N, C-alpha and C positions, 0 to 999 in steps of 0.2 A: 504494499500500500504506499503510494507516494505522499509526499508532504502536499503536493499539488491538489490531491484529493481531499484536503482537510481545510476547514474553516474554523476560526477560533471566534468565541463570543464571551465576553467578560460581563459577569453577573454580579451585582451587589449582594452581599448576604443579609444585609439589615436594611430596613427603611429608614432608620435614623441616620442622617448624613454625617453625624460626628463618628459613625463606626465606618472606617474606610475598607474594611475587609471585602475581599473580592473571591469570586471562584471563576477561573478560567475553564471554559467548556471547549473541548476540541470535538468537532462534529464533522461527520463525512459529508462531502459535497453531494454525493448521490443519495443521500438519506431521503426516505419518502415521508410524507407527513406522519406516519406512524412508523418509525423505524424498527428493524429487527431487534429484539431486546438481547443485550450482551452483558457479561459482568462489567462492573464499574471499578475503577482504580483511581482513587483520589490522592495524589501526590502531595506530600507537605515537605518543602525544602527546609534545610537546616539554616543556620545563622546565629545560634546562641541566644535566641529570643532578643536579639538585638536588631537583626535584619532578616530578610528572607532572600536566600540565595537562589533565585528563580532561574537564572541562566545556566547554572550549573547542576543543580539538584531539583530543577523543576521541569521545564519543557523537554530537555533531553531524555528525562526518565518517562515522562508521559508518552513521548513519541515511541519509545522502545515498548512499553506496555501495549500501545495501540497496535503494534505489529503482531502481538499475540490473540488480538481479537477483543481487547477491552474497550469500553467507552472510557475515556481518560479525562481527568480534571487536575488542576493545579491550584492549591489553596494559597492564597495570600492573606495571612492571618496577621493579627495585631502583635506587635512587638514593643519593647521598651520605648517610651516611658509607660506604656500600658502594662498593667500587672495582671496577675491571676485574679480572676479566672477568664479574662478577656480572650487569650489565645484558645482556651478550651471551649468557650462559648463559640468561638468561630469554627472549631472543628466539628463541634456537634452540630452546629447549624449546617455545615456543609454536608454531612451525612444525611441530615433530615431532607435537606433540599434535593439532593440526588434522588432519595427515595420518592419524595413528593413529586418530582417531575420526571418519574421513571419511564412513563409512557412517551411523553414529548422528547426525552433525550435518549430512548432506546436502552434502558437499563433494566436488568433483572433486579427487583427490589431486595431480594435475599441474597444477592451476590455483590455486596459492596464491601470493598476493601480499602484500607488506607496504607500508604507506603511512605515512610518518614525517614528523614536523614538526620543524624546527630540530634540537635535540638528538635527538629521535625520529627525524629524517632521518638523522642520523648512525648511530644504531642500526640503523635499517632498511638502510642501505648496508652497515654492518659485518656484517650477517646474510647478505649476498651476497658479501663480500670476504674476511673474516678469520674466518669462522665455524668453520674448523678450529682456532682458538685456544681455543674452547669445549670443555673436556674433560668437563664435568659430566654425570653420569648419575643416574638416578633408581632404577635397578633394575627396570625394568618394560619392557614391550613397546615403548613409545614410543622407547626409546632407540635402536633399530633403524632407526627411520624416517629418511629423507632430511632433513637439517637445513637445507638451503639453500632459500630462496624461489624461485619461478619467475619471478618480476618484482618490481621495487620501483617506487613512486611516491615521489619525494623532494621535499619541499615546503619551499622555503629552507632547505636542509639545511646543518648543521654538516659539514665534510668535513675539513678539514686541521688539522694542529698546527703549521703553519709560519707564514708571514708574515700571512697573513689569517685566523688562528684566532680562535675564540671562547674567550677565556681562561678563562672560567667553566666552560664545558663540559669543557674539557681538564683543568681542575684537579679539578673534582668527579669525573670519571671515573678519572682516572689519579693523583690525589693532588696535594697542594701542592708536593711535591719532585719532580715529574716531570721526568725528564732527557730526553736526546736518544733513548734507546731508546724511551721511552713516547711521546714526540712523534712518533717514526717510525711506531710501531704505531698511534697515533691517526689519521694522515694517511692516510686511505683512498685517496686518489688514487694512492698508491704500491703499492696491494695489488690493483688491478683486474688480473684475468687472463682466461685463456680460457674459465673456468666462471663468471665474473660474471653474474648474471641481467641481462636487459634492464631499462632504467631510463628512467621518464618523470621529468624534473626540471623544476621550475619555481621561479623566484625574481623578486624585484622590484629594479629598479636602485636604488631609494632606500633599501634596507635598511642602516641604520646599525649594526645589531646584529650580524649575520651577513654579512659583505660577499658580494656576489653572485660574486665570485671564487671562493668555495668551490664553487659549482655549476659554473662554467666549468672548474675544474680537474678536477672529477670526469668531466664530459662529455668533455673532452680526452683524459684517461686511457682512457675507454671506446672513444673513436674510435681511439686509437693500438693498442688491443688487438682492434680490429675486433668490438667488441660493439654490439649495437643500443641506441640511446639516442635520446631526443628532448629538446631543451632549449628552454624558453620563458622569456625574461626580459621581464617586463612593465615598461613605464616607471614611474618614480616609485614610489609606495606606501611601505610601511614594513614593519618586521618583525612577523610573527604576523598576517598577513591571511587566514589560515584559509580560509574558503570565498568569500573576495572582498571582504568588509567594504564592500559596497555598490557596488564597481567592476564594471560590467557586462563589462568584458573580462576581469578576473581571475577572475570568477565562473565563467568557462567552463573552467577548468582540469579539473574533474572530467570533463567530456565529452571533452576531449582525452586524458586519461589512460586513460578507458574505451576509446576508440577505438584508442589504442596497445596496450592490452592484448589487444583483440580482433584487431586486424589484423596487428600485428607479433608478438605473443607467442602467438596462437593460442588465447586464452581462449575457452571455448565457453559462449554464453548460449542460453536457450531460445528467444528470439524469432527 
């Protein structure tokens, strides 16, 4: 599928003009009035809750998943100086909106996944663990949609507010005066439960920015809660390897993630 077969639409998440959050919708030029339903992938770029790295961890990732047969979206969520729960509100709203516009956008409502990188990985994991802490509503029909994604793909994610935390992400999301309560809420490994969606997680052992222990802690919590998960730790590497950065082994992670979504999560593809 060529990029020329694609058109982009940017949709505001909230009617409040002060909330600048947006969802970029990638649509097929040949879509009919009622397009064929496909699984959805909402891509959540990283940026330490200080910025949104759309150019590196947004559109390139969305286009890759589009090749697998997903309807793809990129979330532009609120970052510092906005604090919790603003980013979580945006992620929850995006999931609800994708489900609420499933017919229009050609989405299978029960096949909605999130894919997050670094701090975006934290937000993707938060959408499946602490989503109930989001109380924001927009006063429309989407408020009634299920806010929890059906699966998550977590790429070198920030997870914990404890020993192996990424200080910048914690401070930007929870504020510079974050105390024990904020660190506890930020530590998603402590909030995995029986309704946490299945997760495919990958990281690299050489990550000096977000220690690989973040991924290990989350997967251990998933195993303890008897939740489906898959962990791949690639040797060496560095933080922010996106689609593999020239490493033949790491570049296979999208293939593995799609197999996980298909075989373990039951995502339905047309082929």
